[in-house]
N, CA and C atoms as an extended XYZ file, in Angstrom:
537
Properties=species:S:1:pos:R:3:atomname:S:1:resname:S:1:resid:I:1 pbc="F F F"
N         0.834       -1.182        0.000 N   UNK     1
C         0.000        0.000        0.000 CA  UNK     1
C         0.878        1.245        0.000 C   UNK     1
N         0.575        2.178       -0.847 N   UNK     2
C         1.294        3.443       -0.867 CA  UNK     2
C         0.682        4.343        0.199 C   UNK     2
N         1.521        4.824        1.084 N   UNK     3
C         1.045        5.654        2.180 CA  UNK     3
C         1.276        7.119        1.835 C   UNK     3
N         0.226        7.899        1.925 N   UNK     4
C         0.322        9.336        1.674 CA  UNK     4
C         0.125       10.084        2.986 C   UNK     4
N         0.391       11.374        2.950 N   UNK     5
C         0.138       12.203        4.131 CA  UNK     5
C        -1.328       12.094        4.542 C   UNK     5
N        -2.203       12.087        3.548 N   UNK     6
C        -3.626       12.028        3.853 CA  UNK     6
C        -4.025       10.694        4.479 C   UNK     6
N        -3.436        9.566        4.005 N   UNK     7
C        -3.690        8.265        4.647 CA  UNK     7
C        -3.262        8.302        6.115 C   UNK     7
N        -2.052        8.795        6.322 N   UNK     8
C        -1.532        8.865        7.682 CA  UNK     8
C        -2.430        9.724        8.567 C   UNK     8
N        -2.859       10.848        8.041 N   UNK     9
C        -3.730       11.735        8.818 CA  UNK     9
C        -5.055       11.061        9.138 C   UNK     9
N        -5.675       10.485        8.143 N   UNK    10
C        -6.987        9.862        8.348 CA  UNK    10
C        -6.925        8.787        9.424 C   UNK    10
N        -5.972        7.887        9.304 N   UNK    11
C        -5.845        6.799       10.281 CA  UNK    11
C        -5.457        7.346       11.647 C   UNK    11
N        -4.526        8.282       11.676 N   UNK    12
C        -4.072        8.844       12.949 CA  UNK    12
C        -5.208        9.541       13.688 C   UNK    12
N        -5.980       10.346       12.985 N   UNK    13
C        -7.087       11.060       13.629 CA  UNK    13
C        -8.107       10.068       14.168 C   UNK    13
N        -8.398        9.019       13.412 N   UNK    14
C        -9.315        7.985       13.913 CA  UNK    14
C        -8.770        7.356       15.196 C   UNK    14
N        -7.472        7.064       15.190 N   UNK    15
C        -6.857        6.468       16.379 CA  UNK    15
C        -6.833        7.452       17.547 C   UNK    15
N        -6.525        8.725       17.274 N   UNK    16
C        -6.520        9.743       18.338 CA  UNK    16
C        -7.900        9.858       18.973 C   UNK    16
N        -8.928        9.840       18.134 N   UNK    17
C       -10.295        9.962       18.656 CA  UNK    17
C       -10.694        8.723       19.470 C   UNK    17
N       -10.234        7.560       19.030 N   UNK    18
C       -10.603        6.322       19.711 CA  UNK    18
C        -9.821        6.105       21.009 C   UNK    18
N        -8.518        6.412       20.981 N   UNK    19
C        -7.651        6.067       22.118 CA  UNK    19
C        -7.074        7.270       22.853 C   UNK    19
N        -7.196        8.449       22.354 N   UNK    20
C        -6.633        9.718       22.831 CA  UNK    20
C        -5.245        9.931       22.216 C   UNK    20
N        -4.931       11.175       22.037 N   UNK    21
C        -3.670       11.559       21.397 CA  UNK    21
C        -2.477       10.981       22.143 C   UNK    21
N        -2.512       11.078       23.475 N   UNK    22
C        -1.374       10.624       24.277 CA  UNK    22
C        -1.135        9.123       24.160 C   UNK    22
N        -2.200        8.354       24.004 N   UNK    23
C        -2.090        6.895       24.006 CA  UNK    23
C        -1.678        6.303       22.658 C   UNK    23
N        -1.762        7.111       21.602 N   UNK    24
C        -1.432        6.611       20.268 CA  UNK    24
C         0.040        6.902       19.976 C   UNK    24
N         0.759        5.855       19.639 N   UNK    25
C         2.178        6.012       19.299 CA  UNK    25
C         2.339        5.969       17.777 C   UNK    25
N         3.481        6.401       17.342 N   UNK    26
C         3.799        6.303       15.916 CA  UNK    26
C         3.810        4.836       15.504 C   UNK    26
N         4.317        3.960       16.363 N   UNK    27
C         4.296        2.519       16.068 CA  UNK    27
C         2.867        2.021       15.862 C   UNK    27
N         1.942        2.499       16.676 N   UNK    28
C         0.545        2.088       16.568 CA  UNK    28
C        -0.039        2.545       15.222 C   UNK    28
N         0.267        3.770       14.827 N   UNK    29
C        -0.205        4.289       13.540 CA  UNK    29
C         0.349        3.433       12.405 C   UNK    29
N         1.646        3.170       12.457 N   UNK    30
C         2.296        2.388       11.398 CA  UNK    30
C         1.745        0.958       11.342 C   UNK    30
N         1.523        0.361       12.498 N   UNK    31
C         0.974       -1.000       12.531 CA  UNK    31
C        -0.421       -1.023       11.922 C   UNK    31
N        -1.190        0.000       12.207 N   UNK    32
C        -2.550        0.077       11.671 CA  UNK    32
C        -2.541        0.178       10.143 C   UNK    32
N        -1.535        0.844        9.597 N   UNK    33
C        -1.427        1.022        8.139 CA  UNK    33
C        -0.550       -0.051        7.477 C   UNK    33
N         0.096       -0.880        8.288 N   UNK    34
C         1.017       -1.904        7.774 CA  UNK    34
C         2.168       -1.255        7.002 C   UNK    34
N         2.744       -0.221        7.618 N   UNK    35
C         3.900        0.463        7.019 CA  UNK    35
C         4.992        0.582        8.075 C   UNK    35
N         6.175        0.944        7.636 N   UNK    36
C         7.305        1.102        8.551 CA  UNK    36
C         7.297        2.508        9.161 C   UNK    36
N         8.051        2.645       10.244 N   UNK    37
C         8.214        3.975       10.849 CA  UNK    37
C         8.844        4.933        9.835 C   UNK    37
N         9.699        4.398        8.978 N   UNK    38
C        10.326        5.230        7.945 CA  UNK    38
C         9.289        5.875        7.035 C   UNK    38
N         8.207        5.155        6.753 N   UNK    39
C         7.123        5.732        5.946 CA  UNK    39
C         6.486        6.912        6.671 C   UNK    39
N         6.276        6.741        7.968 N   UNK    40
C         5.720        7.854        8.742 CA  UNK    40
C         6.670        9.047        8.691 C   UNK    40
N         7.938        8.796        9.013 N   UNK    41
C         8.922        9.887        9.088 CA  UNK    41
C         9.258       10.482        7.722 C   UNK    41
N         8.922        9.777        6.674 N   UNK    42
C         9.076       10.350        5.328 CA  UNK    42
C         8.143       11.555        5.170 C   UNK    42
N         6.985       11.496        5.823 N   UNK    43
C         5.973       12.552        5.687 CA  UNK    43
C         5.965       13.540        6.851 C   UNK    43
N         6.221       13.063        8.059 N   UNK    44
C         6.103       13.905        9.248 CA  UNK    44
C         7.245       13.632       10.206 C   UNK    44
N         7.693       14.662       10.884 N   UNK    45
C         8.756       14.501       11.874 CA  UNK    45
C         8.207       14.020       13.216 C   UNK    45
N         6.876       14.195       13.424 N   UNK    46
C         6.288       13.828       14.711 CA  UNK    46
C         4.769       13.765       14.604 C   UNK    46
N         4.146       13.247       15.648 N   UNK    47
C         2.679       13.272       15.717 CA  UNK    47
C         2.185       14.718       15.716 C   UNK    47
N         2.923       15.594       16.374 N   UNK    48
C         2.518       17.001       16.420 CA  UNK    48
C         2.472       17.614       15.026 C   UNK    48
N         3.483       17.350       14.228 N   UNK    49
C         3.475       17.894       12.862 CA  UNK    49
C         2.320       17.320       12.047 C   UNK    49
N         2.030       16.045       12.234 N   UNK    50
C         0.894       15.432       11.561 CA  UNK    50
C        -0.400       16.141       11.966 C   UNK    50
N        -0.585       16.353       13.247 N   UNK    51
C        -1.793       16.993       13.758 CA  UNK    51
C        -1.938       18.408       13.202 C   UNK    51
N        -0.858       19.162       13.154 N   UNK    52
C        -0.904       20.531       12.625 CA  UNK    52
C        -1.171       20.544       11.126 C   UNK    52
N        -0.575       19.610       10.415 N   UNK    53
C        -0.827       19.502        8.970 CA  UNK    53
C        -2.305       19.217        8.720 C   UNK    53
N        -2.852       18.264        9.469 N   UNK    54
C        -4.264       17.899        9.318 CA  UNK    54
C        -5.165       19.096        9.579 C   UNK    54
N        -4.911       19.807       10.681 N   UNK    55
C        -5.760       20.946       11.030 CA  UNK    55
C        -5.623       22.073       10.005 C   UNK    55
N        -4.410       22.364        9.578 N   UNK    56
C        -4.206       23.412        8.569 CA  UNK    56
C        -4.956       23.071        7.284 C   UNK    56
N        -4.939       21.814        6.891 N   UNK    57
C        -5.695       21.407        5.689 CA  UNK    57
C        -7.190       21.613        5.882 C   UNK    57
N        -7.692       21.272        7.072 N   UNK    58
C        -9.114       21.481        7.334 CA  UNK    58
C        -9.463       22.970        7.247 C   UNK    58
N        -8.635       23.795        7.839 N   UNK    59
C        -8.880       25.243        7.801 CA  UNK    59
C        -8.866       25.736        6.356 C   UNK    59
N        -7.863       25.316        5.606 N   UNK    60
C        -7.755       25.768        4.208 CA  UNK    60
C        -8.939       25.321        3.366 C   UNK    60
N        -9.497       24.162        3.665 N   UNK    61
C       -10.628       23.644        2.893 CA  UNK    61
C       -11.958       24.246        3.317 C   UNK    61
N       -12.095       24.591        4.601 N   UNK    62
C       -13.418       24.931        5.123 CA  UNK    62
C       -13.624       26.383        5.536 C   UNK    62
N       -12.556       27.156        5.638 N   UNK    63
C       -12.689       28.521        6.139 CA  UNK    63
C       -12.220       29.504        5.069 C   UNK    63
N       -13.078       30.471        4.798 N   UNK    64
C       -12.706       31.512        3.847 CA  UNK    64
C       -13.160       32.853        4.414 C   UNK    64
N       -12.319       33.839        4.271 N   UNK    65
C       -12.637       35.177        4.759 CA  UNK    65
C       -13.192       36.009        3.613 C   UNK    65
N       -14.399       36.497        3.787 N   UNK    66
C       -15.030       37.375        2.801 CA  UNK    66
C       -14.520       38.790        3.049 C   UNK    66
N       -13.710       39.305        2.152 N   UNK    67
C       -13.099       40.621        2.356 CA  UNK    67
C       -13.853       41.751        1.666 C   UNK    67
N       -14.984       41.460        1.063 N   UNK    68
C       -15.706       42.523        0.361 CA  UNK    68
C       -17.167       42.643        0.806 C   UNK    68
N       -17.430       42.581        2.081 N   UNK    69
C       -18.819       42.704        2.530 CA  UNK    69
C       -19.206       44.172        2.712 C   UNK    69
N       -20.492       44.394        2.841 N   UNK    70
C       -20.944       45.748        3.143 CA  UNK    70
C       -20.659       46.079        4.606 C   UNK    70
N       -20.578       45.065        5.452 N   UNK    71
C       -20.265       45.257        6.867 CA  UNK    71
C       -19.003       44.469        7.218 C   UNK    71
N       -17.879       45.161        7.374 N   UNK    72
C       -16.646       44.446        7.729 CA  UNK    72
C       -16.749       43.691        9.056 C   UNK    72
N       -17.469       44.246       10.026 N   UNK    73
C       -17.604       43.570       11.318 CA  UNK    73
C       -18.364       42.257       11.156 C   UNK    73
N       -19.415       42.257       10.338 N   UNK    74
C       -20.165       41.011       10.120 CA  UNK    74
C       -19.305       39.971        9.396 C   UNK    74
N       -18.451       40.409        8.482 N   UNK    75
C       -17.540       39.475        7.802 CA  UNK    75
C       -16.569       38.864        8.802 C   UNK    75
N       -16.027       39.692        9.691 N   UNK    76
C       -15.125       39.189       10.730 CA  UNK    76
C       -15.843       38.209       11.655 C   UNK    76
N       -17.073       38.550       12.005 N   UNK    77
C       -17.841       37.673       12.895 CA  UNK    77
C       -18.116       36.329       12.220 C   UNK    77
N       -18.487       36.359       10.955 N   UNK    78
C       -18.735       35.100       10.247 CA  UNK    78
C       -17.471       34.259       10.187 C   UNK    78
N       -16.331       34.907        9.966 N   UNK    79
C       -15.045       34.210        9.935 CA  UNK    79
C       -14.773       33.561       11.296 C   UNK    79
N       -15.014       34.307       12.373 N   UNK    80
C       -14.807       33.771       13.721 CA  UNK    80
C       -15.748       32.602       13.997 C   UNK    80
N       -16.994       32.728       13.562 N   UNK    81
C       -17.965       31.642       13.782 CA  UNK    81
C       -17.646       30.415       12.929 C   UNK    81
N       -17.102       30.628       11.744 N   UNK    82
C       -16.653       29.494       10.921 CA  UNK    82
C       -15.532       28.738       11.635 C   UNK    82
N       -14.568       29.492       12.196 N   UNK    83
C       -13.504       28.863       12.979 CA  UNK    83
C       -14.090       28.129       14.182 C   UNK    83
N       -15.025       28.777       14.859 N   UNK    84
C       -15.631       28.172       16.047 CA  UNK    84
C       -16.304       26.850       15.700 C   UNK    84
N       -17.018       26.823       14.581 N   UNK    85
C       -17.689       25.584       14.165 CA  UNK    85
C       -16.664       24.488       13.864 C   UNK    85
N       -15.563       24.865       13.230 N   UNK    86
C       -14.509       23.888       12.944 CA  UNK    86
C       -13.869       23.397       14.240 C   UNK    86
N       -13.607       24.313       15.154 N   UNK    87
C       -13.032       23.951       16.450 CA  UNK    87
C       -13.953       22.974       17.178 C   UNK    87
N       -15.242       23.259       17.158 N   UNK    88
C       -16.205       22.362       17.805 CA  UNK    88
C       -16.186       20.987       17.134 C   UNK    88
N       -16.119       20.958       15.809 N   UNK    89
C       -16.097       19.678       15.084 CA  UNK    89
C       -14.829       18.881       15.401 C   UNK    89
N       -13.710       19.567       15.567 N   UNK    90
C       -12.455       18.895       15.901 CA  UNK    90
C       -12.534       18.301       17.299 C   UNK    90
N       -13.146       19.020       18.224 N   UNK    91
C       -13.309       18.526       19.591 CA  UNK    91
C       -12.285       19.097       20.546 C   UNK    91
N       -12.665       19.133       21.806 N   UNK    92
C       -11.826       19.796       22.804 CA  UNK    92
C       -10.479       19.114       22.997 C   UNK    92
N       -10.431       17.799       22.925 N   UNK    93
C        -9.171       17.103       23.166 CA  UNK    93
C        -8.171       17.346       22.045 C   UNK    93
N        -8.597       17.137       20.806 N   UNK    94
C        -7.664       17.355       19.695 CA  UNK    94
C        -7.292       18.829       19.553 C   UNK    94
N        -8.239       19.745       19.805 N   UNK    95
C        -7.904       21.170       19.710 CA  UNK    95
C        -6.859       21.539       20.752 C   UNK    95
N        -6.990       20.992       21.924 N   UNK    96
C        -5.995       21.249       22.964 CA  UNK    96
C        -4.620       20.760       22.494 C   UNK    96
N        -4.569       19.584       21.919 N   UNK    97
C        -3.286       19.040       21.455 CA  UNK    97
C        -2.747       19.814       20.258 C   UNK    97
N        -3.626       20.355       19.450 N   UNK    98
C        -3.175       21.222       18.353 CA  UNK    98
C        -2.478       22.448       18.931 C   UNK    98
N        -3.077       23.053       19.939 N   UNK    99
C        -2.438       24.212       20.582 CA  UNK    99
C        -1.114       23.829       21.232 C   UNK    99
N        -1.101       22.703       21.936 N   UNK   100
C         0.131       22.275       22.590 CA  UNK   100
C         1.222       21.954       21.561 C   UNK   100
N         0.831       21.391       20.428 N   UNK   101
C         1.797       21.123       19.359 CA  UNK   101
C         2.399       22.431       18.857 C   UNK   101
N         1.565       23.445       18.733 N   UNK   102
C         2.062       24.759       18.317 CA  UNK   102
C         3.087       25.289       19.304 C   UNK   102
N         2.770       25.190       20.583 N   UNK   103
C         3.694       25.703       21.585 CA  UNK   103
C         4.998       24.921       21.559 C   UNK   103
N         4.891       23.593       21.440 N   UNK   104
C         6.085       22.760       21.403 CA  UNK   104
C         6.940       23.069       20.179 C   UNK   104
N         6.294       23.338       19.066 N   UNK   105
C         7.016       23.636       17.828 CA  UNK   105
C         7.273       25.141       17.679 C   UNK   105
N         7.148       25.864       18.778 N   UNK   106
C         7.444       27.294       18.856 CA  UNK   106
C         6.660       28.116       17.849 C   UNK   106
N         5.430       27.693       17.593 N   UNK   107
C         4.544       28.473       16.746 CA  UNK   107
C         4.907       28.507       15.276 C   UNK   107
N         5.752       27.605       14.822 N   UNK   108
C         6.179       27.632       13.419 CA  UNK   108
C         5.008       27.466       12.458 C   UNK   108
N         3.972       26.765       12.883 N   UNK   109
C         2.825       26.531       12.007 CA  UNK   109
C         1.640       27.422       12.341 C   UNK   109
N         1.737       28.182       13.427 N   UNK   110
C         0.582       28.890       13.962 CA  UNK   110
C        -0.128       29.740       12.914 C   UNK   110
N         0.606       30.476       12.141 N   UNK   111
C        -0.042       31.372       11.195 CA  UNK   111
C        -0.428       30.682        9.888 C   UNK   111
N        -0.222       29.376        9.786 N   UNK   112
C        -0.745       28.692        8.596 CA  UNK   112
C        -2.261       28.720        8.616 C   UNK   112
N        -2.865       28.708        9.804 N   UNK   113
C        -4.310       28.790        9.826 CA  UNK   113
C        -4.812       30.191       10.099 C   UNK   113
N        -3.911       31.106       10.329 N   UNK   114
C        -4.314       32.509       10.402 CA  UNK   114
C        -3.723       33.237        9.200 C   UNK   114
N        -3.769       32.564        8.056 N   UNK   115
C        -3.188       33.119        6.832 CA  UNK   115
C        -3.879       34.395        6.392 C   UNK   115
N        -5.045       34.651        6.917 N   UNK   116
C        -5.796       35.844        6.535 CA  UNK   116
C        -5.521       37.022        7.459 C   UNK   116
N        -4.395       37.017        8.135 N   UNK   117
C        -4.116       38.063        9.112 CA  UNK   117
C        -4.188       39.461        8.485 C   UNK   117
N        -3.541       39.667        7.370 N   UNK   118
C        -3.551       41.000        6.744 CA  UNK   118
C        -4.959       41.419        6.339 C   UNK   118
N        -5.725       40.473        5.781 N   UNK   119
C        -7.100       40.792        5.392 CA  UNK   119
C        -7.965       41.070        6.626 C   UNK   119
N        -7.746       40.314        7.695 N   UNK   120
C        -8.500       40.544        8.925 CA  UNK   120
C        -8.193       41.924        9.490 C   UNK   120
N        -6.933       42.274        9.509 N   UNK   121
C        -6.547       43.602       10.001 CA  UNK   121
C        -7.193       44.690        9.156 C   UNK   121
N        -7.208       44.512        7.848 N   UNK   122
C        -7.839       45.502        6.961 CA  UNK   122
C        -9.337       45.613        7.253 C   UNK   122
N       -10.000       44.480        7.475 N   UNK   123
C       -11.427       44.516        7.811 CA  UNK   123
C       -11.670       45.194        9.159 C   UNK   123
N       -10.839       44.898       10.124 N   UNK   124
C       -10.976       45.544       11.434 CA  UNK   124
C       -10.781       47.046       11.286 C   UNK   124
N        -9.778       47.430       10.521 N   UNK   125
C        -9.518       48.856       10.294 CA  UNK   125
C       -10.721       49.532        9.642 C   UNK   125
N       -11.297       48.881        8.637 N   UNK   126
C       -12.496       49.432        7.984 CA  UNK   126
C       -13.662       49.530        8.951 C   UNK   126
N       -13.834       48.501        9.777 N   UNK   127
C       -14.915       48.523       10.768 CA  UNK   127
C       -14.700       49.645       11.781 C   UNK   127
N       -13.445       49.887       12.155 N   UNK   128
C       -13.143       51.008       13.047 CA  UNK   128
C       -13.500       52.336       12.380 C   UNK   128
N       -13.110       52.476       11.130 N   UNK   129
C       -13.384       53.718       10.389 CA  UNK   129
C       -14.879       53.954       10.207 C   UNK   129
N       -15.636       52.865       10.014 N   UNK   130
C       -17.086       52.984        9.831 CA  UNK   130
C       -17.842       53.114       11.161 C   UNK   130
N       -17.140       52.955       12.257 N   UNK   131
C       -17.782       53.029       13.562 CA  UNK   131
C       -18.489       51.745       13.977 C   UNK   131
N       -18.289       50.662       13.222 N   UNK   132
C       -18.882       49.367       13.610 CA  UNK   132
C       -18.189       48.798       14.843 C   UNK   132
N       -16.909       49.100       14.970 N   UNK   133
C       -16.131       48.732       16.149 CA  UNK   133
C       -15.683       50.050       16.773 C   UNK   133
N       -15.902       50.179       18.055 N   UNK   134
C       -15.640       51.455       18.719 CA  UNK   134
C       -14.442       51.405       19.669 C   UNK   134
N       -13.553       50.505       19.457 N   UNK   135
C       -12.386       50.346       20.328 CA  UNK   135
C       -11.422       51.518       20.165 C   UNK   135
N       -10.644       51.737       21.202 N   UNK   136
C        -9.655       52.818       21.198 CA  UNK   136
C        -8.243       52.273       20.952 C   UNK   136
N        -8.150       51.174       20.238 N   UNK   137
C        -6.853       50.561       19.962 CA  UNK   137
C        -6.766       50.264       18.478 C   UNK   137
N        -5.583       49.902       18.027 N   UNK   138
C        -5.428       49.657       16.591 CA  UNK   138
C        -5.887       48.251       16.191 C   UNK   138
N        -6.063       48.062       14.895 N   UNK   139
C        -6.620       46.818       14.351 CA  UNK   139
C        -5.751       45.606       14.678 C   UNK   139
N        -4.448       45.720       14.572 N   UNK   140
C        -3.549       44.593       14.843 CA  UNK   140
C        -3.664       44.165       16.303 C   UNK   140
N        -3.709       45.120       17.207 N   UNK   141
C        -3.825       44.791       18.623 CA  UNK   141
C        -5.172       44.126       18.920 C   UNK   141
N        -6.227       44.568       18.267 N   UNK   142
C        -7.534       43.922       18.454 CA  UNK   142
C        -7.492       42.473       17.978 C   UNK   142
N        -6.896       42.234       16.812 N   UNK   143
C        -6.800       40.870       16.295 CA  UNK   143
C        -5.961       39.997       17.226 C   UNK   143
N        -4.828       40.527       17.702 N   UNK   144
C        -3.984       39.760       18.621 CA  UNK   144
C        -4.720       39.442       19.920 C   UNK   144
N        -5.511       40.393       20.408 N   UNK   145
C        -6.294       40.178       21.624 CA  UNK   145
C        -7.319       39.077       21.404 C   UNK   145
N        -8.020       39.142       20.296 N   UNK   146
C        -9.030       38.125       19.992 CA  UNK   146
C        -8.391       36.745       19.856 C   UNK   146
N        -7.284       36.663       19.145 N   UNK   147
C        -6.594       35.390       18.936 CA  UNK   147
C        -6.121       34.806       20.269 C   UNK   147
N        -5.517       35.641       21.100 N   UNK   148
C        -5.041       35.173       22.412 CA  UNK   148
C        -6.200       34.707       23.280 C   UNK   148
N        -7.278       35.448       23.264 N   UNK   149
C        -8.443       35.064       24.059 CA  UNK   149
C        -9.053       33.762       23.546 C   UNK   149
N        -9.055       33.560       22.219 N   UNK   150
C        -9.562       32.297       21.669 CA  UNK   150
C        -8.739       31.117       22.172 C   UNK   150
N        -7.434       31.293       22.221 N   UNK   151
C        -6.569       30.227       22.742 CA  UNK   151
C        -6.958       29.908       24.178 C   UNK   151
N        -7.174       30.942       24.968 N   UNK   152
C        -7.602       30.737       26.350 CA  UNK   152
C        -8.933       30.021       26.453 C   UNK   152
N        -9.872       30.360       25.589 N   UNK   153
C       -11.185       29.709       25.590 CA  UNK   153
C       -11.039       28.226       25.236 C   UNK   153
N       -10.179       27.916       24.269 N   UNK   154
C        -9.972       26.513       23.873 CA  UNK   154
C        -9.341       25.723       25.021 C   UNK   154
N        -8.352       26.299       25.690 N   UNK   155
C        -7.717       25.612       26.814 CA  UNK   155
C        -8.725       25.397       27.941 C   UNK   155
N        -9.522       26.410       28.236 N   UNK   156
C       -10.547       26.280       29.275 CA  UNK   156
C       -11.578       25.225       28.887 C   UNK   156
N       -11.935       25.189       27.614 N   UNK   157
C       -12.874       24.183       27.096 CA  UNK   157
C       -12.336       22.783       27.367 C   UNK   157
N       -11.037       22.596       27.143 N   UNK   158
C       -10.403       21.297       27.402 CA  UNK   158
C       -10.495       20.943       28.893 C   UNK   158
N       -10.188       21.912       29.753 N   UNK   159
C       -10.219       21.644       31.188 CA  UNK   159
C       -11.626       21.346       31.690 C   UNK   159
N       -12.622       21.889       30.994 N   UNK   160
C       -14.013       21.597       31.339 CA  UNK   160
C       -14.557       20.400       30.554 C   UNK   160
N       -13.655       19.711       29.848 N   UNK   161
C       -14.002       18.505       29.082 CA  UNK   161
C       -15.162       18.742       28.117 C   UNK   161
N       -15.139       19.904       27.463 N   UNK   162
C       -16.134       20.215       26.444 CA  UNK   162
C       -17.523       20.487       26.978 C   UNK   162
N       -17.631       20.842       28.256 N   UNK   163
C       -18.940       20.986       28.894 CA  UNK   163
C       -19.688       22.263       28.528 C   UNK   163
N       -19.100       23.113       27.719 N   UNK   164
C       -19.842       24.287       27.258 CA  UNK   164
C       -19.753       24.392       25.753 C   UNK   164
N       -20.632       25.188       25.196 N   UNK   165
C       -20.697       25.354       23.754 CA  UNK   165
C       -19.612       26.333       23.319 C   UNK   165
N       -18.596       25.815       22.669 N   UNK   166
C       -17.449       26.631       22.266 CA  UNK   166
C       -17.856       27.695       21.246 C   UNK   166
N       -18.822       27.397       20.402 N   UNK   167
C       -19.270       28.380       19.402 CA  UNK   167
C       -19.875       29.590       20.119 C   UNK   167
N       -20.711       29.342       21.116 N   UNK   168
C       -21.304       30.452       21.876 CA  UNK   168
C       -20.245       31.260       22.614 C   UNK   168
N       -19.256       30.572       23.178 N   UNK   169
C       -18.176       31.273       23.897 CA  UNK   169
C       -17.375       32.149       22.937 C   UNK   169
N       -17.066       31.631       21.763 N   UNK   170
C       -16.286       32.411       20.809 CA  UNK   170
C       -17.111       33.580       20.280 C   UNK   170
N       -18.392       33.374       20.088 N   UNK   171
C       -19.247       34.482       19.659 CA  UNK   171
C       -19.291       35.571       20.734 C   UNK   171
N       -19.424       35.192       21.991 N   UNK   172
C       -19.428       36.169       23.086 CA  UNK   172
C       -18.082       36.879       23.172 C   UNK   172
N       -17.017       36.138       22.980 N   UNK   173
C       -15.679       36.714       22.969 CA  UNK   173
C       -15.552       37.740       21.847 C   UNK   173
N       -16.046       37.371       20.660 N   UNK   174
C       -16.015       38.291       19.523 CA  UNK   174
C       -16.723       39.597       19.879 C   UNK   174
N       -17.903       39.477       20.451 N   UNK   175
C       -18.695       40.681       20.792 CA  UNK   175
C       -17.996       41.527       21.853 C   UNK   175
N       -17.255       40.893       22.739 N   UNK   176
C       -16.530       41.638       23.767 CA  UNK   176
C       -15.319       42.375       23.177 C   UNK   176
N       -14.537       41.692       22.371 N   UNK   177
C       -13.331       42.303       21.805 CA  UNK   177
C       -13.674       43.344       20.747 C   UNK   177
N       -14.618       43.027       19.880 N   UNK   178
C       -14.932       43.899       18.751 CA  UNK   178
C       -16.224       44.682       18.995 C   UNK   178
N       -16.408       45.219       20.172 N   UNK   179
C       -17.627       45.974       20.471 CA  UNK   179
C       -17.594       47.372       19.891 C   UNK   179
């Protein structure tokens, strides 16, 4: 069987969901696919890199920022809610490990899923100019605040074992930061 990055991701995510990220080893993934560890390492340096690759692909396939709306704030909110829905679909355990993988890898992949940073800043700036957002800070600082707070919400979600609706929390967070 020819093993691709996508095969490895599909099987690994199934195993992570069934047994938890911590309990799944690279050997377990390889045994499940009937491939050698060398096949795994041909595509990924670690489980963390695999997890980040998988999540970045999901973001690239499912999230798009509309940069030409009549209301820049509503476009930003829809973008945040799209992320929230994806985060909820991924689940609190895997999202927590995605964040931890980022920290372990010193954020090298972090902006692969925030590839729309410049467009987001431009939308925030337009919303500020139109009075849709009434903050007394600049657009970049608002985006950084929202992003940092989202990370905190995801970590808290993990500690509460998914006991609250992450989409509602992110929407409330959006309304607080971008008021």
